[in-house]
N, C-alpha and C positions, 0 to 999 in steps of 0.2 A: 590525507590532505589532498585537496584538489589543486592541480596545476595544468589546466587546459586553456589554450589560447587560440582564438580564431580571428583572422584579419583579412580584409581585402585591401590590396596595395599594389603598387607598381614595383617590378623588379628593377630598381633604380641603378644598382651596381652589381655586376656579376664578375667575380674573380675567376682566375684560371682554375680548371679542375686539377685537384691534387689527389694523392692516394696515401692512405695510412701505411705503416710498415707491413700490415697484413694484406694490403691490396684493396682495401675498401675505398671507393671513390668519395671525395668530400668536396663540396662546393660552398664557398663563403659568398653570401650575398648581402645587399642592403635593401631593405624594403622601405618604400616611401609612401606614406599615407596622407590623404587630404580629404576631410569630410566635414559636414556640419552635424553636430550632435545637440540633443536637447538636454540641458542641465538645469535642474531646478526651475523649469518653465521658461528658460531662455535658450536661444540658439547660440552656440559658440562654434567657431571654426577650429578644427583640430588638424594640426600639421606636425608630422614627426618622421624621423628616419629610425629604423630599427635594424641592427645587425642580426643576421640569421645564418643558419648553417643547414645544408641538406646533405644527408649521409646515405650512401647506397645507390641503387639504380636510378632513383629520381635525380641524383646529382648529375649523372651523365645526360639525362633527358633534357635538363634545363640549362645546360652550360652556355647555350647560344640564344637565350631568350630574353636578353636585357631589353627593357622597355615594355614587356608584356604586363598586363594587369592580371593578377592572380588572386585566388583565395587560398590561404594557407591555414593549417592548424598544426598544433604541436604543443610544446611546453617550454617554459622559460627556465634557463639555467645560467649559472655564472659563466662569464666569457672564458676564464681559465682558472687554474689553481690559485693564482695570485690576484686576478682581476675579478672583482665581484659584481661588476655591472652586468645587467641581464642581457642575454641574447636568446633569440628564439631558435629552438631546435625544431625544424620543420619535419613533421611526420607525413603530412599529406599536402599536396599542392596540385591545384587544377587551374586551368585558364578560366578567367572570369567571363561569364556569358551575359552579364548585365541585363 
């Protein structure tokens, strides 16, 4: 089954860097997206916020980049064992060069 997601958005909220018990860095962020999309021949404005998580070396690199426009890719997963709302697990993140 496919579960790949790509998005250009603003790093709207960046939490403090934390570490797993094994020492892996984790950064929780909120992505904010705003665009116009063509749907069934009509333009519609799309606005949303999406919680996301960066794990590993990228977490350290992006901890002070709130407000940056980025292109991210990764996969959607449930937020936790008990919370089934989706959150993006970011595998690749780059500064958007528009």
